[in-house]
KOLVOSE-212479 format. One record per residue (C-alpha): residue number from 1; chain; x, y negated, z negated. Coordinates in steps of 0.2 Angstrom, whole numbers. Layout:
<recs>
n/chain/X/Y/Z
NUM/A/X/Y/Z;
...
</recs>
This chain:
<recs>
n/chain/X/Y/Z
1/A/133/-34/-46;
2/A/141/-46/-34;
3/A/136/-65/-34;
4/A/121/-69/-23;
5/A/124/-69/-4;
6/A/110/-71/8;
7/A/103/-82/21;
8/A/86/-91/21;
9/A/74/-81/32;
10/A/67/-89/47;
11/A/48/-92/48;
12/A/39/-78/57;
13/A/26/-83/71;
14/A/16/-67/68;
15/A/8/-60/53;
16/A/21/-50/44;
17/A/19/-32/38;
18/A/18/-30/19;
19/A/36/-24/18;
20/A/43/-38/28;
21/A/32/-51/19;
22/A/39/-45/2;
23/A/57/-45/9;
24/A/55/-63/14;
25/A/46/-68/-2;
26/A/61/-60/-12;
27/A/74/-70/-2;
28/A/64/-86/-4;
29/A/61/-84/-23;
30/A/80/-81/-25;
31/A/83/-97/-15;
32/A/71/-107/-25;
33/A/79/-102/-42;
34/A/97/-108/-41;
35/A/101/-100/-58;
36/A/97/-83/-52;
37/A/108/-70/-43;
38/A/94/-62/-33;
39/A/76/-57/-34;
40/A/63/-43/-31;
41/A/45/-43/-25;
42/A/32/-29/-28;
43/A/15/-27/-21;
44/A/1/-16/-30;
45/A/-15/-11/-23;
46/A/-30/-6/-34;
47/A/-28/12/-31;
48/A/-9/12/-34;
49/A/-2/18/-50;
50/A/12/8/-57;
51/A/18/21/-69;
52/A/25/39/-65;
53/A/31/36/-47;
54/A/46/29/-38;
55/A/44/13/-29;
56/A/39/13/-11;
57/A/50/4/3;
58/A/34/-4/9;
59/A/28/-11/-8;
60/A/45/-16/-15;
61/A/58/-28/-9;
62/A/75/-33/-16;
63/A/89/-45/-11;
64/A/102/-32/-18;
65/A/102/-13/-20;
66/A/106/-15/-38;
67/A/90/-25/-41;
68/A/80/-12/-31;
69/A/86/1/-44;
70/A/79/-11/-58;
71/A/62/-10/-51;
72/A/63/9/-49;
73/A/68/12/-67;
74/A/53/1/-73;
75/A/41/11/-62;
76/A/48/28/-68;
77/A/49/24/-86;
78/A/33/13/-88;
79/A/42/-1/-97;
80/A/50/-17/-92;
81/A/45/-35/-88;
82/A/36/-30/-72;
83/A/25/-19/-81;
84/A/22/-31/-95;
85/A/18/-45/-82;
86/A/5/-33/-74;
87/A/-2/-28/-90;
88/A/-5/-46/-97;
89/A/-6/-56/-81;
90/A/7/-68/-88;
91/A/25/-71/-85;
92/A/37/-59/-94;
93/A/56/-58/-95;
94/A/71/-59/-106;
95/A/83/-73/-109;
96/A/97/-62/-114;
97/A/96/-43/-112;
98/A/111/-40/-122;
99/A/101/-44/-138;
100/A/83/-41/-131;
101/A/79/-22/-135;
102/A/60/-22/-129;
103/A/63/-11/-114;
104/A/78/1/-117;
105/A/79/10/-100;
106/A/77/-6/-90;
107/A/89/-15/-102;
108/A/102/-1/-100;
109/A/101/-1/-81;
110/A/101/-20/-80;
111/A/117/-22/-91;
112/A/125/-9/-81;
113/A/122/-19/-66;
114/A/129/-35/-74;
115/A/111/-43/-76;
116/A/109/-53/-92;
117/A/92/-61/-89;
118/A/76/-59/-80;
119/A/59/-67/-77;
120/A/44/-59/-68;
121/A/29/-69/-62;
122/A/13/-60/-58;
123/A/0/-65/-44;
124/A/-16/-58/-39;
125/A/-28/-61/-23;
126/A/-42/-51/-16;
127/A/-36/-35/-25;
128/A/-18/-37/-20;
129/A/-6/-39/-35;
130/A/11/-46/-32;
131/A/26/-49/-44;
132/A/41/-59/-41;
133/A/56/-56/-52;
134/A/72/-66/-53;
135/A/88/-60/-61;
136/A/103/-69/-68;
137/A/121/-64/-72;
138/A/121/-75/-87;
139/A/110/-77/-102;
140/A/97/-91/-100;
141/A/78/-95/-99;
142/A/75/-90/-81;
143/A/56/-90/-84;
144/A/56/-109/-84;
145/A/68/-110/-69;
146/A/57/-98/-60;
147/A/41/-108/-62;
148/A/37/-123/-51;
149/A/43/-120/-34;
150/A/44/-101/-35;
151/A/27/-100/-44;
152/A/19/-110/-29;
153/A/28/-100/-17;
154/A/21/-84/-25;
155/A/3/-91/-25;
156/A/4/-95/-6;
157/A/13/-79/-1;
158/A/1/-68/-11;
159/A/-14/-76/-3;
160/A/-6/-74/14;
161/A/-1/-56/11;
162/A/-19/-52/5;
163/A/-27/-60/20;
164/A/-15/-50/32;
165/A/-20/-34/23;
166/A/-38/-38/25;
167/A/-35/-42/43;
168/A/-26/-25/46;
169/A/-40/-16/37;
170/A/-53/-24/48;
171/A/-43/-19/63;
172/A/-42/-1/57;
173/A/-61/-1/54;
174/A/-64/-8/72;
175/A/-53/6/79;
176/A/-63/19/69;
177/A/-79/12/75;
178/A/-72/12/93;
179/A/-67/30/92;
180/A/-84/35/85;
181/A/-93/25/99;
182/A/-82/34/112;
183/A/-85/51/105;
184/A/-104/49/103;
185/A/-109/53/121;
186/A/-100/70/121;
187/A/-107/74/104;
188/A/-124/70/111;
189/A/-121/81/126;
190/A/-115/96/115;
191/A/-131/94/104;
192/A/-142/95/120;
193/A/-133/111/125;
194/A/-135/119/107;
195/A/-154/114/108;
196/A/-156/123/124;
197/A/-146/139/118;
198/A/-155/140/102;
199/A/-172/131/105;
200/A/-169/120/90;
201/A/-172/101/88;
202/A/-158/88/89;
203/A/-156/87/70;
204/A/-153/106/68;
205/A/-141/106/83;
206/A/-130/92/75;
207/A/-130/101/59;
208/A/-124/117/67;
209/A/-110/108/76;
210/A/-105/99/60;
211/A/-105/116/50;
212/A/-95/125/64;
213/A/-83/110/64;
214/A/-80/112/45;
215/A/-79/131/46;
216/A/-67/131/60;
217/A/-57/116/53;
218/A/-59/107/70;
219/A/-64/89/73;
220/A/-82/87/78;
221/A/-78/78/94;
222/A/-65/92/99;
223/A/-78/105/96;
224/A/-91/95/106;
225/A/-79/94/120;
226/A/-77/113/120;
227/A/-96/115/120;
228/A/-98/103/135;
229/A/-84/111/145;
230/A/-90/129/143;
231/A/-108/124/143;
232/A/-109/134/126;
233/A/-103/150/134;
234/A/-94/161/121;
235/A/-102/151/106;
236/A/-119/158/107;
237/A/-116/172/95;
238/A/-108/161/82;
239/A/-121/147/84;
240/A/-135/160/82;
241/A/-127/168/67;
242/A/-124/151/59;
243/A/-142/146/62;
244/A/-148/162/54;
245/A/-137/159/39;
246/A/-144/142/37;
247/A/-162/148/39;
248/A/-160/162/26;
</recs>
């Protein structure tokens, strides 16, 4: 693995995506740890499984491709300092991987890349768990070197990423509500047509549309638009049959 070579990232004026935020965090962590040759940053949401799957470009960032491979081998094998830090909530690492045999697969991949030491710091905020790992080409206590500025950086960055994720989730919910509000009038019109065709009440009409939507694998709003456009013509037989099935 070559010596560290990167530039300090510029400050962003807008909220970064998770992937871009992790990339900046990894670069800054390496910059704040002079004894390191590079760094990685990972993010884990509550529903994510850290074991048994490869890392995702959106939730893992590294300052060098060899370091990205070190994250992958940990996630796939279920062993390594990142997994230990996630399990315990405490920093984990190795001062000299040549003699530390706790994580065989991670150790083999790290030594193959020329990495002799590593330290991982875990952080958590609002359901988002972030790890920062720094790596060294020489043996030595990187954990102490990583604490201090890098630890403060991790706290601040995790809080910022968590806020950004919550903000994006809120925007997605607003979009969903907006789509629901815009589709409501056409669904109401379709219910009125079904009520007229079958002589049923509004609750029954909506239930028939919902069941027809599920049976035909069509979105409810798309089905409602068809009913309104055709005034229900061509659907009478199906609606009546479905109504009779529900009544029996």
